LOTORVO-699272 format. One record per residue (C-alpha): residue number from 1; residue in one letter; x, y, z. Coordinates in nm, 4 decimals, m for minus. Layout:
sese n: NUM; res: a; X: X; Y: Y; Z: Z
...
***
This chain:
sese n: 1; res: m; X: 12.0202; Y: 8.5209; Z: m0.4203
sese n: 2; res: f; X: 12.3805; Y: 8.4214; Z: m0.2813
sese n: 3; res: t; X: 12.4780; Y: 8.0950; Z: m0.1020
sese n: 4; res: v; X: 12.6507; Y: 8.1384; Z: 0.2103
sese n: 5; res: l; X: 12.8752; Y: 7.8127; Z: 0.2612
sese n: 6; res: p; X: 12.9562; Y: 7.7197; Z: 0.6105
sese n: 7; res: h; X: 13.3013; Y: 7.7917; Z: 0.7544
sese n: 8; res: f; X: 13.4118; Y: 7.4540; Z: 0.7055
sese n: 9; res: v; X: 13.3464; Y: 7.4273; Z: 0.3465
sese n: 10; res: l; X: 13.5987; Y: 7.5629; Z: 0.0694
sese n: 11; res: r; X: 13.3974; Y: 7.5989; Z: m0.2551
sese n: 12; res: y; X: 13.5296; Y: 7.3553; Z: m0.5059
sese n: 13; res: r; X: 13.8595; Y: 7.2757; Z: m0.3026
sese n: 14; res: q; X: 13.9115; Y: 6.9537; Z: m0.1099
sese n: 15; res: m; X: 14.1296; Y: 7.1067; Z: 0.1523
sese n: 16; res: q; X: 14.1007; Y: 7.1271; Z: 0.5269
sese n: 17; res: p; X: 14.0189; Y: 7.5083; Z: 0.5981
sese n: 18; res: e; X: 14.2627; Y: 7.4952; Z: 0.8577
sese n: 19; res: v; X: 14.5485; Y: 7.3652; Z: 0.6654
sese n: 20; res: a; X: 14.4018; Y: 7.6415; Z: 0.4103
sese n: 21; res: g; X: 14.4364; Y: 7.8958; Z: 0.6426
sese n: 22; res: e; X: 14.7824; Y: 7.8040; Z: 0.7622
sese n: 23; res: a; X: 14.8982; Y: 7.7905; Z: 0.4199
sese n: 24; res: l; X: 14.7682; Y: 8.1452; Z: 0.3337
sese n: 25; res: l; X: 14.9196; Y: 8.2728; Z: 0.6617
sese n: 26; res: a; X: 15.2840; Y: 8.1179; Z: 0.5612
sese n: 27; res: t; X: 15.2183; Y: 8.2647; Z: 0.2131
sese n: 28; res: h; X: 15.1434; Y: 8.6206; Z: 0.3488
sese n: 29; res: g; X: 15.4682; Y: 8.5947; Z: 0.5615
sese n: 30; res: g; X: 15.6745; Y: 8.5649; Z: 0.2507
sese n: 31; res: l; X: 15.7218; Y: 8.1909; Z: 0.2454
sese n: 32; res: s; X: 15.7535; Y: 8.0250; Z: m0.1164
sese n: 33; res: l; X: 15.4677; Y: 7.7683; Z: m0.2388
sese n: 34; res: a; X: 15.7247; Y: 7.4937; Z: m0.1984
sese n: 35; res: q; X: 15.7941; Y: 7.5578; Z: 0.1621
sese n: 36; res: c; X: 15.3860; Y: 7.6147; Z: 0.2390
sese n: 37; res: a; X: 15.3680; Y: 7.2979; Z: 0.0954
sese n: 38; res: v; X: 15.6203; Y: 7.1214; Z: 0.3215
sese n: 39; res: i; X: 15.5017; Y: 7.2924; Z: 0.6271
sese n: 40; res: c; X: 15.1137; Y: 7.2288; Z: 0.5708
sese n: 41; res: h; X: 15.1453; Y: 6.8873; Z: 0.4002
sese n: 42; res: i; X: 14.9741; Y: 7.0031; Z: 0.0762
sese n: 43; res: a; X: 15.0793; Y: 7.0043; Z: m0.3086
sese n: 44; res: p; X: 15.2239; Y: 7.3637; Z: m0.4174
sese n: 45; res: m; X: 15.0036; Y: 7.3537; Z: m0.7289
sese n: 46; res: a; X: 14.6861; Y: 7.3152; Z: m0.4532
sese n: 47; res: l; X: 14.7970; Y: 7.6277; Z: m0.2761
sese n: 48; res: s; X: 14.8514; Y: 7.8310; Z: m0.6124
sese n: 49; res: r; X: 14.4989; Y: 7.7613; Z: m0.7403
sese n: 50; res: l; X: 14.3435; Y: 7.8280; Z: m0.3879
sese n: 51; res: v; X: 14.5166; Y: 8.1823; Z: m0.4355
sese n: 52; res: r; X: 14.3868; Y: 8.2329; Z: m0.7751
sese n: 53; res: a; X: 14.0536; Y: 8.1228; Z: m0.6888
sese n: 54; res: l; X: 14.0571; Y: 8.4260; Z: m0.4208
sese n: 55; res: g; X: 14.1398; Y: 8.6191; Z: m0.7007
sese n: 56; res: e; X: 13.8639; Y: 8.5816; Z: m0.9216
sese n: 57; res: q; X: 13.6788; Y: 8.8561; Z: m0.7590
sese n: 58; res: s; X: 13.7509; Y: 9.2189; Z: m0.8139
sese n: 59; res: l; X: 13.9226; Y: 9.4247; Z: m0.5507
sese n: 60; res: v; X: 13.6672; Y: 9.6844; Z: m0.5629
sese n: 61; res: t; X: 13.3619; Y: 9.4688; Z: m0.5191
sese n: 62; res: v; X: 13.4973; Y: 9.2986; Z: m0.2056
sese n: 63; res: l; X: 13.6102; Y: 9.6097; Z: m0.0499
sese n: 64; res: t; X: 13.2684; Y: 9.8021; Z: m0.1260
sese n: 65; res: r; X: 13.1083; Y: 9.4930; Z: 0.0297
sese n: 66; res: c; X: 13.3023; Y: 9.5895; Z: 0.3376
sese n: 67; res: a; X: 13.1289; Y: 9.9418; Z: 0.3246
sese n: 68; res: l; X: 13.4247; Y: 10.1240; Z: 0.2550
sese n: 69; res: p; X: 13.3527; Y: 10.4217; Z: 0.0365
sese n: 70; res: l; X: 13.5233; Y: 10.4852; Z: m0.3041
sese n: 71; res: p; X: 13.8547; Y: 10.6930; Z: m0.2825
sese n: 72; res: v; X: 13.8581; Y: 11.0284; Z: m0.4232
sese n: 73; res: y; X: 14.2172; Y: 11.0829; Z: m0.3486
sese n: 74; res: f; X: 14.4372; Y: 10.8118; Z: m0.3867
sese n: 75; res: r; X: 14.8133; Y: 10.7069; Z: m0.4504
sese n: 76; res: a; X: 14.8895; Y: 10.5450; Z: m0.7798
sese n: 77; res: d; X: 15.2465; Y: 10.3857; Z: m0.8569
sese n: 78; res: e; X: 15.3772; Y: 10.0850; Z: m1.0652
sese n: 79; res: k; X: 15.5847; Y: 9.8332; Z: m0.9119
sese n: 80; res: h; X: 15.8671; Y: 9.6677; Z: m1.1061
sese n: 81; res: s; X: 15.9155; Y: 9.2948; Z: m1.0911
sese n: 82; res: n; X: 15.9826; Y: 8.9755; Z: m1.2872
sese n: 83; res: c; X: 15.8206; Y: 8.6906; Z: m1.4147
sese n: 84; res: l; X: 16.0857; Y: 8.4445; Z: m1.5163
sese n: 85; res: t; X: 16.3337; Y: 8.5975; Z: m1.7036
sese n: 86; res: d; X: 16.0999; Y: 8.8837; Z: m1.8224
sese n: 87; res: r; X: 16.0362; Y: 9.2254; Z: m1.6692
sese n: 88; res: v; X: 15.6997; Y: 9.3062; Z: m1.5680
sese n: 89; res: y; X: 15.4807; Y: 9.5883; Z: m1.3983
sese n: 90; res: l; X: 15.2227; Y: 9.5987; Z: m1.1215
sese n: 91; res: p; X: 15.0353; Y: 9.9350; Z: m1.1319
sese n: 92; res: t; X: 14.8694; Y: 9.9668; Z: m0.8285
sese n: 93; res: i; X: 14.6229; Y: 10.1971; Z: m0.6547
sese n: 94; res: v; X: 14.6407; Y: 10.2667; Z: m0.2717
sese n: 95; res: s; X: 14.4085; Y: 10.4631; Z: m0.0449
sese n: 96; res: g; X: 14.5250; Y: 10.4530; Z: 0.2958
sese n: 97; res: r; X: 14.6124; Y: 10.0832; Z: 0.4008
sese n: 98; res: v; X: 14.3809; Y: 9.9315; Z: 0.1184
sese n: 99; res: i; X: 14.5070; Y: 9.8301; Z: m0.2231
sese n: 100; res: w; X: 14.2151; Y: 9.9029; Z: m0.4460
sese n: 101; res: h; X: 14.3687; Y: 9.7998; Z: m0.7554
sese n: 102; res: l; X: 14.6461; Y: 9.5794; Z: m0.8428
sese n: 103; res: g; X: 14.7262; Y: 9.5226; Z: m1.2080
sese n: 104; res: y; X: 14.9855; Y: 9.3132; Z: m1.4412
sese n: 105; res: t; X: 15.1667; Y: 9.4073; Z: m1.7527
sese n: 106; res: e; X: 15.4293; Y: 9.3050; Z: m1.9510
sese n: 107; res: s; X: 15.4842; Y: 9.6595; Z: m2.0896
sese n: 108; res: k; X: 15.5412; Y: 10.0067; Z: m1.9068
sese n: 109; res: s; X: 15.3506; Y: 10.2089; Z: m2.1934
sese n: 110; res: a; X: 15.1077; Y: 10.4537; Z: m2.0983
sese n: 111; res: e; X: 14.8949; Y: 10.2576; Z: m2.3434
sese n: 112; res: a; X: 14.9143; Y: 9.9391; Z: m2.1621
sese n: 113; res: f; X: 14.8692; Y: 10.1311; Z: m1.8024
sese n: 114; res: t; X: 14.5752; Y: 10.2955; Z: m1.9239
sese n: 115; res: r; X: 14.4445; Y: 9.9550; Z: m1.9930
sese n: 116; res: s; X: 14.5505; Y: 9.8324; Z: m1.6316
sese n: 117; res: y; X: 14.4138; Y: 10.1421; Z: m1.4509
sese n: 118; res: g; X: 14.1049; Y: 10.1329; Z: m1.6860
sese n: 119; res: e; X: 14.0023; Y: 9.7945; Z: m1.5115
sese n: 120; res: f; X: 13.9542; Y: 10.0207; Z: m1.1802
sese n: 121; res: q; X: 13.7836; Y: 10.2851; Z: m1.3505
sese n: 122; res: h; X: 13.5477; Y: 10.0455; Z: m1.5106
sese n: 123; res: a; X: 13.4644; Y: 9.8308; Z: m1.1617
sese n: 124; res: v; X: 13.4105; Y: 10.1698; Z: m0.9771
sese n: 125; res: s; X: 13.1586; Y: 10.3035; Z: m1.2332
sese n: 126; res: q; X: 12.9583; Y: 9.9868; Z: m1.1989
sese n: 127; res: h; X: 12.9322; Y: 10.0759; Z: m0.8375
sese n: 128; res: e; X: 12.8760; Y: 10.4677; Z: m0.8842
sese n: 129; res: l; X: 12.8458; Y: 10.6260; Z: m1.2220
sese n: 130; res: s; X: 12.9075; Y: 11.0004; Z: m1.0738
sese n: 131; res: y; X: 13.2221; Y: 10.8504; Z: m0.9284
sese n: 132; res: r; X: 13.4897; Y: 11.1535; Z: m0.9648
sese n: 133; res: v; X: 13.8383; Y: 11.1316; Z: m0.8501
sese n: 134; res: h; X: 13.9720; Y: 11.4696; Z: m0.6912
sese n: 135; res: g; X: 14.3523; Y: 11.4180; Z: m0.6493
sese n: 136; res: v; X: 14.5829; Y: 11.1377; Z: m0.7370
sese n: 137; res: l; X: 14.9778; Y: 11.1189; Z: m0.5949
sese n: 138; res: t; X: 15.2362; Y: 10.9480; Z: m0.8053
sese n: 139; res: d; X: 15.6037; Y: 10.9607; Z: m0.8116
sese n: 140; res: g; X: 15.6153; Y: 11.1232; Z: m1.1226
sese n: 141; res: f; X: 15.6672; Y: 10.8596; Z: m1.3887
sese n: 142; res: d; X: 15.5786; Y: 10.9348; Z: m1.7190
sese n: 143; res: s; X: 15.3407; Y: 10.6423; Z: m1.8128
sese n: 144; res: t; X: 15.1691; Y: 10.6366; Z: m1.5005
sese n: 145; res: i; X: 15.0873; Y: 11.0155; Z: m1.5334
sese n: 146; res: q; X: 14.9626; Y: 11.0106; Z: m1.9010
sese n: 147; res: s; X: 14.7487; Y: 10.6976; Z: m1.8039
sese n: 148; res: l; X: 14.5793; Y: 10.8696; Z: m1.5005
sese n: 149; res: r; X: 14.5511; Y: 11.2135; Z: m1.7253
sese n: 150; res: t; X: 14.3640; Y: 10.9981; Z: m1.9777
sese n: 151; res: l; X: 14.1306; Y: 10.8223; Z: m1.7511
sese n: 152; res: f; X: 14.0581; Y: 11.0980; Z: m1.4886
sese n: 153; res: p; X: 14.0988; Y: 11.4155; Z: m1.6777
sese n: 154; res: g; X: 13.9606; Y: 11.6351; Z: m1.4157
sese n: 155; res: a; X: 14.2015; Y: 11.5173; Z: m1.1049
sese n: 156; res: r; X: 14.4714; Y: 11.6919; Z: m0.9793
sese n: 157; res: l; X: 14.8144; Y: 11.4826; Z: m1.0364
sese n: 158; res: g; X: 15.0806; Y: 11.5703; Z: m0.7610
sese n: 159; res: n; X: 15.4269; Y: 11.4231; Z: m0.7060
sese n: 160; res: c; X: 15.5512; Y: 11.2537; Z: m0.4016
sese n: 161; res: l; X: 15.7471; Y: 11.5069; Z: m0.1972
sese n: 162; res: l; X: 15.9497; Y: 11.2124; Z: m0.0243
sese n: 163; res: h; X: 16.0574; Y: 11.0715; Z: m0.3985
sese n: 164; res: a; X: 16.1722; Y: 11.4283; Z: m0.4798
sese n: 165; res: v; X: 16.3925; Y: 11.4565; Z: m0.1483
sese n: 166; res: n; X: 16.5182; Y: 11.1298; Z: m0.2364
sese n: 167; res: k; X: 16.5736; Y: 11.2306; Z: m0.6020
sese n: 168; res: l; X: 16.7756; Y: 11.5229; Z: m0.5421
sese n: 169; res: p; X: 17.1326; Y: 11.3517; Z: m0.4689
sese n: 170; res: g; X: 17.0976; Y: 11.1771; Z: m0.8139
sese n: 171; res: k; X: 17.0892; Y: 11.5147; Z: m0.9774
sese n: 172; res: l; X: 17.4675; Y: 11.6222; Z: m0.8085
sese n: 173; res: t; X: 17.7590; Y: 11.4977; Z: m0.9736
sese n: 174; res: a; X: 18.1219; Y: 11.5380; Z: m0.8996
sese n: 175; res: i; X: 18.0906; Y: 11.6883; Z: m0.5402
sese n: 176; res: a; X: 18.1802; Y: 11.5331; Z: m0.2086
sese n: 177; res: s; X: 17.9360; Y: 11.3348; Z: m0.0251
sese n: 178; res: p; X: 17.8787; Y: 11.5993; Z: 0.2863
sese n: 179; res: v; X: 17.7751; Y: 11.8582; Z: 0.0502
sese n: 180; res: r; X: 17.5468; Y: 11.6536; Z: m0.1102
sese n: 181; res: k; X: 17.3942; Y: 11.5454; Z: 0.2182
sese n: 182; res: a; X: 17.3583; Y: 11.9207; Z: 0.3393
sese n: 183; res: l; X: 17.1769; Y: 12.0051; Z: 0.0034
sese n: 184; res: r; X: 16.9421; Y: 11.6998; Z: 0.0506
sese n: 185; res: s; X: 16.8424; Y: 11.8280; Z: 0.4119
sese n: 186; res: r; X: 16.8226; Y: 12.1575; Z: 0.2923
sese n: 187; res: f; X: 16.5729; Y: 12.0780; Z: 0.0097
sese n: 188; res: h; X: 16.3733; Y: 11.8402; Z: 0.2742
sese n: 189; res: v; X: 16.3477; Y: 12.1808; Z: 0.5063
sese n: 190; res: l; X: 16.2607; Y: 12.3598; Z: 0.2084
sese n: 191; res: l; X: 15.9146; Y: 12.1429; Z: 0.1179
sese n: 192; res: y; X: 15.8756; Y: 12.0875; Z: 0.4985
sese n: 193; res: r; X: 15.8380; Y: 12.4431; Z: 0.5833
sese n: 194; res: a; X: 15.6123; Y: 12.5002; Z: 0.2582
sese n: 195; res: r; X: 15.3976; Y: 12.2282; Z: 0.3408
sese n: 196; res: h; X: 15.3047; Y: 12.3785; Z: 0.6835
sese n: 197; res: r; X: 15.2822; Y: 12.7281; Z: 0.5683
sese n: 198; res: k; X: 14.9345; Y: 12.8361; Z: 0.5789
sese n: 199; res: g; X: 14.8927; Y: 13.1167; Z: 0.3348
sese n: 200; res: l; X: 15.0498; Y: 13.1666; Z: m0.0226
sese n: 201; res: r; X: 15.1913; Y: 12.8382; Z: m0.0143
sese n: 202; res: v; X: 15.2472; Y: 12.8167; Z: m0.3637
sese n: 203; res: f; X: 15.4105; Y: 13.1578; Z: m0.4356
sese n: 204; res: a; X: 15.6251; Y: 13.0911; Z: m0.1343
sese n: 205; res: l; X: 15.7591; Y: 12.7850; Z: m0.2604
sese n: 206; res: g; X: 15.8399; Y: 12.9117; Z: m0.6325
sese n: 207; res: q; X: 16.0604; Y: 13.1647; Z: m0.4827
sese n: 208; res: r; X: 16.2183; Y: 12.9432; Z: m0.2368
sese n: 209; res: l; X: 16.2771; Y: 12.7018; Z: m0.5453
sese n: 210; res: r; X: 16.4410; Y: 12.9514; Z: m0.7367
sese n: 211; res: r; X: 16.6651; Y: 13.0478; Z: m0.4578
sese n: 212; res: f; X: 16.7714; Y: 12.7090; Z: m0.3874
sese n: 213; res: a; X: 16.8584; Y: 12.6380; Z: m0.7412
sese n: 214; res: n; X: 17.0986; Y: 12.9485; Z: m0.7288
sese n: 215; res: y; X: 17.2341; Y: 12.8036; Z: m0.4248
sese n: 216; res: v; X: 17.3007; Y: 12.4816; Z: m0.5504
sese n: 217; res: a; X: 17.4615; Y: 12.6477; Z: m0.8310
sese n: 218; res: t; X: 17.7181; Y: 12.8649; Z: m0.5928
sese n: 219; res: t; X: 17.7868; Y: 12.5682; Z: m0.3506
sese n: 220; res: a; X: 17.8087; Y: 12.2507; Z: m0.6184
sese n: 221; res: g; X: 17.8873; Y: 12.4243; Z: m0.9551
sese n: 222; res: v; X: 17.7101; Y: 12.5784; Z: m1.1986
sese n: 223; res: a; X: 17.6502; Y: 12.2575; Z: m1.4161
sese n: 224; res: n; X: 17.4894; Y: 12.0930; Z: m1.0966
sese n: 225; res: g; X: 17.2756; Y: 12.4165; Z: m1.0498
sese n: 226; res: a; X: 17.1713; Y: 12.3932; Z: m1.4220
sese n: 227; res: r; X: 17.0813; Y: 12.0513; Z: m1.3601
sese n: 228; res: v; X: 16.8901; Y: 12.1121; Z: m1.0380
sese n: 229; res: r; X: 16.6850; Y: 12.3855; Z: m1.2134
sese n: 230; res: h; X: 16.5908; Y: 12.2117; Z: m1.5358
sese n: 231; res: w; X: 16.4770; Y: 11.9140; Z: m1.2906
sese n: 232; res: i; X: 16.2661; Y: 12.1604; Z: m1.0719
sese n: 233; res: q; X: 16.0916; Y: 12.3017; Z: m1.3532
sese n: 234; res: e; X: 16.0229; Y: 11.9536; Z: m1.4818
sese n: 235; res: k; X: 15.8529; Y: 11.8584; Z: m1.1551
sese n: 236; res: k; X: 15.7292; Y: 12.1938; Z: m0.9654
sese n: 237; res: v; X: 15.3670; Y: 12.1718; Z: m1.1302
sese n: 238; res: g; X: 15.3392; Y: 11.8150; Z: m0.9392
sese n: 239; res: w; X: 15.4584; Y: 11.9578; Z: m0.6341
sese n: 240; res: y; X: 15.1921; Y: 12.2838; Z: m0.6651
sese n: 241; res: a; X: 14.9374; Y: 12.0174; Z: m0.6720
sese n: 242; res: v; X: 15.0156; Y: 11.8433; Z: m0.3600
sese n: 243; res: f; X: 15.0458; Y: 12.1985; Z: m0.1894
sese n: 244; res: e; X: 14.7162; Y: 12.3484; Z: m0.3449
sese n: 245; res: d; X: 14.4774; Y: 12.0774; Z: m0.1752
sese n: 246; res: p; X: 14.5189; Y: 12.0085; Z: 0.1739
sese n: 247; res: q; X: 14.3419; Y: 11.6765; Z: 0.1339
sese n: 248; res: m; X: 14.6433; Y: 11.5604; Z: m0.1301
sese n: 249; res: p; X: 14.8281; Y: 11.2791; Z: m0.0070
sese n: 250; res: v; X: 15.2054; Y: 11.4248; Z: 0.0594
sese n: 251; res: t; X: 15.4104; Y: 11.0845; Z: 0.0338
sese n: 252; res: s; X: 15.3527; Y: 10.7409; Z: m0.1124
sese n: 253; res: t; X: 15.5123; Y: 10.5835; Z: 0.1781
sese n: 254; res: l; X: 15.2154; Y: 10.3274; Z: 0.2661
sese n: 255; res: l; X: 15.2278; Y: 10.2657; Z: m0.1316
sese n: 256; res: d; X: 15.5671; Y: 10.1750; Z: m0.1192
sese n: 257; res: q; X: 15.5019; Y: 9.9351; Z: 0.2155
sese n: 258; res: a; X: 15.2338; Y: 9.7698; Z: 0.0012
sese n: 259; res: h; X: 15.4491; Y: 9.7116; Z: m0.2890
sese n: 260; res: h; X: 15.7386; Y: 9.5639; Z: m0.0877
sese n: 261; res: a; X: 15.4876; Y: 9.3283; Z: 0.0953
sese n: 262; res: i; X: 15.3532; Y: 9.2323; Z: m0.2232
sese n: 263; res: e; X: 15.7281; Y: 9.1844; Z: m0.3892
sese n: 264; res: r; X: 15.8217; Y: 8.9807; Z: m0.0776
sese n: 265; res: k; X: 15.5529; Y: 8.7189; Z: m0.1710
sese n: 266; res: l; X: 15.5958; Y: 8.7305; Z: m0.5712
sese n: 267; res: f; X: 15.9706; Y: 8.6999; Z: m0.5404
sese n: 268; res: a; X: 15.9162; Y: 8.3382; Z: m0.3287
sese n: 269; res: m; X: 15.5992; Y: 8.2471; Z: m0.5180
sese n: 270; res: k; X: 15.7069; Y: 7.9822; Z: m0.7967
sese n: 271; res: g; X: 15.3325; Y: 7.9704; Z: m0.8912
sese n: 272; res: f; X: 15.3476; Y: 8.3259; Z: m0.9967
sese n: 273; res: h; X: 15.6691; Y: 8.2448; Z: m1.2556
sese n: 274; res: h; X: 15.4282; Y: 7.9991; Z: m1.4407
sese n: 275; res: p; X: 15.3879; Y: 8.1040; Z: m1.8352
sese n: 276; res: g; X: 15.0673; Y: 7.9374; Z: m1.8752
sese n: 277; res: g; X: 14.9044; Y: 8.0644; Z: m1.5455
sese n: 278; res: s; X: 14.6880; Y: 8.3756; Z: m1.4344
sese n: 279; res: q; X: 14.9289; Y: 8.6190; Z: m1.3293
sese n: 280; res: q; X: 14.6332; Y: 8.8686; Z: m1.2649
sese n: 281; res: a; X: 14.4328; Y: 8.6306; Z: m1.0657
sese n: 282; res: f; X: 14.7438; Y: 8.5174; Z: m0.8779
sese n: 283; res: v; X: 14.8505; Y: 8.9094; Z: m0.7782
sese n: 284; res: t; X: 14.4477; Y: 8.9842; Z: m0.6892
sese n: 285; res: g; X: 14.4492; Y: 8.6932; Z: m0.4767
sese n: 286; res: l; X: 14.7462; Y: 8.7813; Z: m0.2786
sese n: 287; res: t; X: 14.6021; Y: 9.1638; Z: m0.2467
sese n: 288; res: h; X: 14.2459; Y: 9.0145; Z: m0.0807
sese n: 289; res: v; X: 14.4928; Y: 8.8307; Z: 0.1892
sese n: 290; res: y; X: 14.6940; Y: 9.1306; Z: 0.2343
sese n: 291; res: n; X: 14.4140; Y: 9.3473; Z: 0.2782
sese n: 292; res: l; X: 14.1933; Y: 9.1280; Z: 0.5207
sese n: 293; res: v; X: 14.4942; Y: 8.9348; Z: 0.7294
sese n: 294; res: p; X: 14.5351; Y: 9.1227; Z: 1.0741
sese n: 295; res: y; X: 14.8510; Y: 9.2797; Z: 1.1458
sese n: 296; res: q; X: 15.0824; Y: 9.1522; Z: 1.3994
sese n: 297; res: r; X: 15.0065; Y: 9.2059; Z: 1.7600
sese n: 298; res: r; X: 15.3115; Y: 9.4573; Z: 1.7794
sese n: 299; res: a; X: 15.1952; Y: 9.6735; Z: 1.5348
sese n: 300; res: k; X: 15.0461; Y: 10.0026; Z: 1.5606
sese n: 301; res: q; X: 14.6916; Y: 9.8723; Z: 1.4665
sese n: 302; res: a; X: 14.7173; Y: 9.5204; Z: 1.6073
sese n: 303; res: d; X: 14.4811; Y: 9.2653; Z: 1.5159
sese n: 304; res: q; X: 14.3283; Y: 9.4837; Z: 1.2490
sese n: 305; res: c; X: 14.3406; Y: 9.4291; Z: 0.9023
sese n: 306; res: g; X: 14.3780; Y: 9.7109; Z: 0.6375
sese n: 307; res: v; X: 13.9929; Y: 9.7141; Z: 0.5884
sese n: 308; res: e; X: 13.9532; Y: 9.7709; Z: 0.9621
sese n: 309; res: v; X: 14.2327; Y: 10.0428; Z: 0.9849
sese n: 310; res: e; X: 14.0274; Y: 10.2337; Z: 0.7245
sese n: 311; res: g; X: 13.6884; Y: 10.2179; Z: 0.8705
sese n: 312; res: g; X: 13.5293; Y: 9.9279; Z: 0.6993
sese n: 313; res: r; X: 13.3114; Y: 9.6623; Z: 0.8432
sese n: 314; res: l; X: 13.3621; Y: 9.2623; Z: 0.7992
sese n: 315; res: p; X: 13.0955; Y: 9.0009; Z: 0.8337
sese n: 316; res: t; X: 13.3189; Y: 8.8242; Z: 1.1510
sese n: 317; res: q; X: 13.5823; Y: 8.8078; Z: 1.3554
sese n: 318; res: d; X: 13.7563; Y: 8.5350; Z: 1.1827
sese n: 319; res: w; X: 13.9894; Y: 8.6742; Z: 0.8995
sese n: 320; res: f; X: 13.9793; Y: 8.3472; Z: 0.6951
sese n: 321; res: l; X: 13.5857; Y: 8.3278; Z: 0.7028
sese n: 322; res: n; X: 13.5931; Y: 8.6580; Z: 0.5687
sese n: 323; res: v; X: 13.8345; Y: 8.5482; Z: 0.2895
sese n: 324; res: q; X: 13.6123; Y: 8.2949; Z: 0.2232
sese n: 325; res: i; X: 13.2784; Y: 8.4885; Z: 0.2424
sese n: 326; res: l; X: 13.3915; Y: 8.7851; Z: 0.0687
sese n: 327; res: t; X: 13.5711; Y: 8.6484; Z: m0.2263
sese n: 328; res: s; X: 13.2947; Y: 8.3875; Z: m0.3093
sese n: 329; res: g; X: 13.0119; Y: 8.6746; Z: m0.3020
sese n: 330; res: g; X: 12.8316; Y: 8.5308; Z: m0.0139
sese n: 331; res: i; X: 12.7474; Y: 8.8722; Z: 0.2125
sese n: 332; res: s; X: 12.7344; Y: 9.2548; Z: 0.1683
sese n: 333; res: v; X: 12.8132; Y: 9.4640; Z: 0.4636
sese n: 334; res: s; X: 12.5565; Y: 9.7171; Z: 0.4810
sese n: 335; res: p; X: 12.6696; Y: 10.0823; Z: 0.5303
***
């Protein structure tokens, strides 16, 4: 039994729904808690508590209420942020336009990431015992890969192709900028053609990578060629995983966009930089808003939120009412 509150009632909050909706939209746009408080005539702590109240509900629970299937292929990455003077990390899982997990940890070790991603694994196991992950795309960070191998031992772990293209110039030293750009373009074309090749893609990729390393040694020097060859040996297993499975994500662009959106909010959120606050609840609340606020009118999926873009169904047409209902456990949308 769930109690469905009217749309004009906020549970345990003395705040007008119109004010709360405007404040959350301003927060979603990147304004700080102090600026939102001035615009909406509320206390910054009241808005901070509202966001944390939204974050008390699990992301997996809310998304499955919207009839979204559990992701069998997803992107996983960690966002580096700051809380006061401390360096913190936000392990994230994204499928399409929806964030399924956003954690918070003060350590970048594999054990810390395993605990964070383990919360997602525990949440999905409560909904479907037979849930299995088929493939995960990462940027190649060691702690992320080790934690995912521990939690999802049977899943393919791929490396983002776009990250590979962007990382190549950093492996080349003491050469002119035009030469570095030309080698980056050549490497991009190599991966693009291998991606669109229909047969024997992995075998052809191995040959092309060896030829590319030899070309780098001839064009940019033996030292650069050896460095690129060693880098290719470390990362090519993840690239092979992407090419072997056509359903695997290719790049983590959508995840980067989500991280940039969250980072813009956290950078301006004074309530986030509070040692006694619940940072996990705060980032989860921001993620609910990210998933359920419609895109701008000029966007490609105008007037749709991330849940709708991925095929989910919402209880109402009012985004703020959806936030209230879904984060209070008030309704479940049947598939």
